[in-house]
OpenMM code with the backbone's topology and positions (N, CA, C; nanometers):
from openmm import Vec3, app, unit

residues = "MET PRO SER LYS THR ASP TRP ILE THR VAL ALA ALA ALA ALA GLU LYS SER GLY TYR SER ILE ARG PHE ILE GLN ARG LEU LEU GLN ASP ASN LYS ILE GLU GLY TRP LYS PRO GLY HIS ASP TRP LEU THR THR LEU GLU ALA VAL MET GLU TYR LYS ARG LYS ALA LYS ARG GLY ARG PRO LYS LYS LYS ARG".split()
positions = [
    Vec3(-0.1668, 0.3076, -2.9653),
    Vec3(-0.1295, 0.2228, -2.8526),
    Vec3(-0.0817, 0.3866, -2.7439),
    Vec3(-0.0631, 0.3439, -2.6538),
    Vec3(-0.0394, 0.4243, -2.5220),
    Vec3(0.0735, 0.5433, -2.5796),
    Vec3(0.0729, 0.6623, -2.5437),
    Vec3(0.2434, 0.6997, -2.5475),
    Vec3(0.3465, 0.6495, -2.5005),
    Vec3(0.4346, 0.6838, -2.4752),
    Vec3(0.6074, 0.6681, -2.4335),
    Vec3(0.5683, 0.6859, -2.2317),
    Vec3(0.5167, 0.7802, -2.1861),
    Vec3(0.4752, 0.8561, -2.1033),
    Vec3(0.4369, 0.8139, -2.0568),
    Vec3(0.3239, 0.6924, -2.0615),
    Vec3(0.2037, 0.6467, -2.0135),
    Vec3(0.1878, 0.5129, -1.9629),
    Vec3(0.3176, 0.5093, -1.9787),
    Vec3(0.4191, 0.3249, -1.9596),
    Vec3(0.4479, 0.3608, -1.8210),
    Vec3(0.4369, 0.2069, -1.7378),
    Vec3(0.4913, 0.2328, -1.5649),
    Vec3(0.4819, 0.0584, -1.5898),
    Vec3(0.5897, 0.0670, -1.5087),
    Vec3(0.6538, -0.0894, -1.4551),
    Vec3(0.4668, -0.1421, -1.3861),
    Vec3(0.5390, -0.3049, -1.3624),
    Vec3(0.4112, -0.4121, -1.2805),
    Vec3(0.4125, -0.3519, -1.1821),
    Vec3(0.5494, -0.3209, -1.0952),
    Vec3(0.5498, -0.2641, -0.9893),
    Vec3(0.4758, -0.1581, -0.9296),
    Vec3(0.4577, -0.0601, -0.9833),
    Vec3(0.4051, 0.0541, -1.0078),
    Vec3(0.2869, 0.0442, -0.9936),
    Vec3(0.2173, -0.0920, -1.0797),
    Vec3(0.1083, -0.0871, -1.0853),
    Vec3(0.0174, -0.1344, -0.9931),
    Vec3(0.0802, -0.2429, -0.9289),
    Vec3(0.0344, -0.3365, -0.8131),
    Vec3(-0.0018, -0.2383, -0.7302),
    Vec3(0.1745, -0.1527, -0.7197),
    Vec3(0.1032, -0.0604, -0.5787),
    Vec3(-0.0771, 0.0211, -0.5877),
    Vec3(-0.0577, 0.0652, -0.6679),
    Vec3(-0.1646, 0.1574, -0.7555),
    Vec3(-0.2716, 0.1138, -0.7607),
    Vec3(-0.2885, -0.0057, -0.8096),
    Vec3(-0.4201, -0.0804, -0.8150),
    Vec3(-0.4590, -0.1582, -0.6602),
    Vec3(-0.3226, -0.1618, -0.6116),
    Vec3(-0.3931, -0.3008, -0.4950),
    Vec3(-0.3609, -0.4651, -0.4902),
    Vec3(-0.3509, -0.4892, -0.6742),
    Vec3(-0.2953, -0.6017, -0.7270),
    Vec3(-0.1483, -0.6607, -0.7121),
    Vec3(-0.1281, -0.8224, -0.6813),
    Vec3(-0.0057, -0.8158, -0.6308),
    Vec3(0.0932, -0.7822, -0.7842),
    Vec3(0.2866, -0.8139, -0.8029),
    Vec3(0.3026, -0.7806, -0.8779),
    Vec3(0.2687, -0.9490, -1.0089),
    Vec3(0.2680, -1.0372, -0.9019),
    Vec3(0.2566, -1.1465, -1.0237),
    Vec3(0.0908, -1.2173, -1.0877),
    Vec3(-0.0119, -1.0834, -1.0339),
    Vec3(-0.1565, -1.0591, -1.0300),
    Vec3(-0.0873, -1.0599, -1.1802),
    Vec3(-0.0977, -0.8740, -1.2328),
    Vec3(-0.0507, -0.8244, -1.2686),
    Vec3(0.0138, -0.8999, -1.4288),
    Vec3(0.1196, -1.0027, -1.3113),
    Vec3(0.1923, -1.0060, -1.5119),
    Vec3(0.1058, -1.1305, -1.5880),
    Vec3(0.0398, -1.1857, -1.4546),
    Vec3(-0.0032, -1.3248, -1.5616),
    Vec3(-0.1302, -1.3043, -1.6565),
    Vec3(-0.2172, -1.1376, -1.5981),
    Vec3(-0.3000, -1.0746, -1.6703),
    Vec3(-0.2101, -1.0246, -1.7742),
    Vec3(-0.0747, -0.9951, -1.8085),
    Vec3(-0.0609, -0.9518, -1.9199),
    Vec3(0.0118, -1.0642, -2.0475),
    Vec3(0.0535, -1.1231, -1.9383),
    Vec3(0.1621, -1.3287, -1.9993),
    Vec3(-0.0325, -1.3252, -2.0911),
    Vec3(-0.1495, -1.3326, -2.0160),
    Vec3(-0.2963, -1.4025, -2.0829),
    Vec3(-0.3192, -1.3022, -2.1936),
    Vec3(-0.3224, -1.2127, -2.1834),
    Vec3(-0.3242, -1.0965, -2.2773),
    Vec3(-0.4967, -1.0366, -2.2365),
    Vec3(-0.4977, -1.0576, -2.1533),
    Vec3(-0.5554, -0.9603, -2.0676),
    Vec3(-0.6158, -0.8615, -2.0225),
    Vec3(-0.4580, -0.7899, -2.0344),
    Vec3(-0.4579, -0.5545, -2.0403),
    Vec3(-0.3337, -0.6307, -2.1092),
    Vec3(-0.3337, -0.3969, -2.1521),
    Vec3(-0.2750, -0.4356, -2.2362),
    Vec3(-0.1244, -0.4077, -2.2321),
    Vec3(0.0252, -0.4285, -2.2926),
    Vec3(0.1050, -0.4701, -2.2165),
    Vec3(0.1800, -0.4311, -2.3334),
    Vec3(0.3376, -0.4454, -2.2691),
    Vec3(0.4482, -0.4326, -2.3458),
    Vec3(0.5949, -0.4794, -2.2870),
    Vec3(0.6692, -0.5645, -2.3396),
    Vec3(0.7783, -0.6913, -2.2890),
    Vec3(0.8882, -0.5504, -2.4146),
    Vec3(0.9592, -0.5076, -2.3597),
    Vec3(1.0954, -0.3994, -2.4343),
    Vec3(1.2234, -0.5210, -2.4309),
    Vec3(1.1926, -0.5654, -2.3469),
    Vec3(1.3430, -0.6154, -2.2520),
    Vec3(1.3187, -0.7512, -2.1694),
    Vec3(1.3098, -0.7253, -2.0518),
    Vec3(1.2884, -0.8444, -1.9402),
    Vec3(1.1814, -0.8555, -1.8763),
    Vec3(1.1971, -0.7027, -1.8679),
    Vec3(1.0226, -0.6404, -1.7906),
    Vec3(0.8877, -0.6226, -1.8573),
    Vec3(0.7828, -0.5990, -1.7627),
    Vec3(0.6421, -0.5786, -1.8713),
    Vec3(0.6545, -0.4281, -1.8281),
    Vec3(0.5953, -0.3437, -1.9089),
    Vec3(0.5518, -0.2291, -1.8846),
    Vec3(0.3679, -0.2367, -1.9214),
    Vec3(0.2369, -0.1940, -1.8268),
    Vec3(0.1650, -0.1641, -1.8831),
    Vec3(0.1153, -0.0605, -1.8706),
    Vec3(-0.0333, -0.0026, -1.8100),
    Vec3(-0.0158, 0.1054, -1.8082),
    Vec3(-0.1571, 0.1374, -1.6945),
    Vec3(-0.1601, 0.2475, -1.6501),
    Vec3(-0.2703, 0.2076, -1.5436),
    Vec3(-0.4292, 0.2485, -1.5754),
    Vec3(-0.4132, 0.2756, -1.7022),
    Vec3(-0.5351, 0.2807, -1.7478),
    Vec3(-0.5767, 0.0883, -1.7394),
    Vec3(-0.5285, 0.0510, -1.8186),
    Vec3(-0.5252, -0.0818, -1.8372),
    Vec3(-0.5183, -0.1748, -1.6904),
    Vec3(-0.5154, -0.1257, -1.6369),
    Vec3(-0.4925, -0.2573, -1.5216),
    Vec3(-0.6575, -0.2203, -1.4508),
    Vec3(-0.6588, -0.0497, -1.3926),
    Vec3(-0.8049, -0.0737, -1.3293),
    Vec3(-0.8841, -0.0619, -1.4293),
    Vec3(-0.8888, -0.0221, -1.5686),
    Vec3(-1.0232, -0.1167, -1.6431),
    Vec3(-1.0734, -0.2775, -1.6660),
    Vec3(-0.9657, -0.3434, -1.5945),
    Vec3(-0.9410, -0.4560, -1.6146),
    Vec3(-0.9722, -0.4745, -1.4403),
    Vec3(-0.9702, -0.3737, -1.3884),
    Vec3(-1.0003, -0.4425, -1.1943),
    Vec3(-1.1377, -0.4227, -1.1889),
    Vec3(-1.2183, -0.2620, -1.2718),
    Vec3(-1.3628, -0.2612, -1.2837),
    Vec3(-1.4680, -0.3118, -1.3375),
    Vec3(-1.3378, -0.4209, -1.4738),
    Vec3(-1.4550, -0.5573, -1.5469),
    Vec3(-1.5096, -0.6210, -1.4287),
    Vec3(-1.3906, -0.6637, -1.3605),
    Vec3(-1.3603, -0.7748, -1.2594),
    Vec3(-1.5057, -0.8255, -1.2076),
    Vec3(-1.5423, -0.9173, -1.2478),
    Vec3(-1.6315, -1.0049, -1.1149),
    Vec3(-1.5902, -1.0159, -1.0290),
    Vec3(-1.6791, -0.9771, -0.9059),
    Vec3(-1.6156, -0.9643, -0.7725),
    Vec3(-1.7112, -1.1296, -0.6370),
    Vec3(-1.6259, -1.1887, -0.5937),
    Vec3(-1.7021, -1.3386, -0.5739),
    Vec3(-1.7892, -1.4188, -0.6431),
    Vec3(-1.7895, -1.5116, -0.5581),
    Vec3(-1.9596, -1.6223, -0.6374),
    Vec3(-2.0586, -1.5807, -0.6492),
    Vec3(-2.0990, -1.6658, -0.7822),
    Vec3(-2.2062, -1.6046, -0.8100),
    Vec3(-2.3186, -1.6964, -0.6798),
    Vec3(-2.4386, -1.6438, -0.6978),
    Vec3(-2.5756, -1.5953, -0.6111),
    Vec3(-2.6394, -1.7479, -0.6322),
    Vec3(-2.6548, -1.8866, -0.5475),
    Vec3(-2.7267, -1.9582, -0.5673),
    Vec3(-2.8131, -1.9572, -0.5637),
    Vec3(-2.9118, -2.0181, -0.6949),
    Vec3(-3.0936, -2.0233, -0.6843),
    Vec3(-3.1550, -2.0842, -0.5748),
    Vec3(-3.2034, -2.0567, -0.5407),
    Vec3(-3.2640, -2.1506, -0.4107),
    Vec3(-3.4364, -2.1767, -0.4974),
] * unit.nanometer
topology = app.Topology()
chain = topology.addChain("A")
for resn in residues:
    res = topology.addResidue(resn, chain)
    for name in ("N", "CA", "C"):
        topology.addAtom(name, app.Element.getBySymbol(name[0]), res)
């Protein structure tokens, strides 16, 4: 588990990653990225968001001709 200083808010993660706040919240709710919800708001790490972004597929699959 990341140290206490590694956790950032969803808003900060959205600003640094280019994703929307709602999309990051959805990733957290679906357990697609690491996160923690100590109270009302989610916390995550920038590393977790950027790792997801690196692995995410972009666009549609190419059509076979």
